[in-house]
C-alpha positions, 0 to 999 in steps of 0.5 A: 826143580824139575822145571829148572833142571833137566830130568836126565841131569837130576838122575845123573846127580843121583848116580853121582851121589851114590857113586861117591859113596861107593868110591869112598867105601872101596878106598877107605873101606877096602870094599871089594868083591875080588878081595873078599874072595881072595880073603876067604879062599887064601887069607883065612879071613871072612871079614870082607865077605861079611861086609858084602853080606851086610851091604846086601842086607841093608840094601834089601831092607832099605829097598822094601822099606821104599816099596812100603812107602810107595817110593819104589816099585820093584816090579819096575826094575830090570831084574823083576820085569823080565824072565829069569834064565838060570842058565844065563846067570850061571853061564854069565856069572862064571864067565864074569868071575873068571874074567874078574880073576884074570883082570884082577878087578871087577868093573867097580873095583877098576874104576876105584883103582883108576881113581887111585892112579892105577893106569892099568885099570884105565885099560880094564875099564875101557875094554870091559866098556867096549866088550859090553856093547859088542855083546849087548848091541854090537856084532855079537848081539844077535848071537847073545839074543838067540842063546839068552833072550831077555823076554819081558814078562807077560802082564799079570805074571809073577815077578821072579823074586823070592819076596814076591813068591813067598807073598803068594805063598803066605799071603803076607805083604811083599815089603814085610817079607823083604824087610825081614830077610834083609834084616836076617841077612845083615844079622847073620853077616854081622854075626863075628867078632872080627867084624866088630873089632873095626867098626868101620867095616859095619859103617862102610858096608852100610854105606854101600847098601844106602848108595844102592837104595839112593839109586832106586829112590832117586830114579824113581822119584824122577820117573814119578814126578817127571815127564821124560821116560826115565828108567828106574835103576840103581848101580851096576858096572858093566854096560854103564861103562860103555854108556859112559865111554859113548857119552864122553865122545858124543855128549853133545848129541845124547843126554847125560844118565844115571849110568854116567854119573855113577861111574863118574862118582865112583872115580871121584869118591875113589880119588878123594879117598885116596887123597885122604889115605895118602895112597894116590900114585901113578902106576902102569903095567910093566909086564906085557903078559900081565897086560894081555891077561888083564885085557882078556879078563876085562873082555870076558867080564863085559861079555858075562855081565851082559849075559847075566844082566849085571856084575858084582854090584849090579847082580850082587847088590842091586838086584839082590836088593830086589830079591830077584831070583837071579841075584844068588845064582849069579853071585855064586857063579861069579864066586866059582868063576873067580875061584877057579881063576885064582887057583889057575893064577896062584897054583897053575903058574907057580914056578917049579920048585 
């Protein structure tokens, strides 16, 4: 296959496959980070947050099963190949979470809503994509690099991951520890009658986990069997938004990538899901104040995701699947930032009675 299909196209197809699964999960399974946070803080339901936990558990178990089979080296991922900066995870996560509350969606959710015809999300996608590159490699990059340097690990240094730490302490296999942790997280998350009242909750959570696993497995296979310098990655929706925008503008001058396939896949999956549910309809923003808030929130998300090295999916599931130190810290910070932003919107702007 590598002789007939360019390697860049193959990894884009890998991204497309997983992206479609994620898009379907968003539209048919109502898999959403901000929605999960809103539910538990203001709706009295933890079902969608438990779905997130089951997705994480599935992704961890599957990723370390891949490691055990030799199909994936977690140390090759960006999350375990650079030194972890706790303050970057906290500051970036808080910034992203607050921006997510203001925008009303994370990058993944915005693409999924765009697939359902929400033109407001198109603005969020564009602004967030541009903001990531402004901070990643644009005018603000020197400031970001000075405050939050992303330094590669020295040869022989221990990867910043919980499974690797536990393996060094206990002498047990890294993949065995990782698979056990994944099973425990899944079991604890699934331990609720409310979750099982609708089996689709479990199904779509597992689908999301499998989408992340497919990213690691597919890109690792192409990198291992091909000749091009292919990065081993899985799904994230911050910098890939900017990369996709650049590709659509300059596709004849740059190869397609996993990121482009992933973004297109989420849109396609969400579009199909919205047609299945009969929910597709064009929507636009009628309030300039709302649009201003969403633009500001999208810019904050883009900047925060670059600092934290990932978004709700990038750190919240993909990095979690490798049990990187950054994952739970960033995810908790995103939750805290979103909770603050939601409180400001719900309470701070409530009309006087």
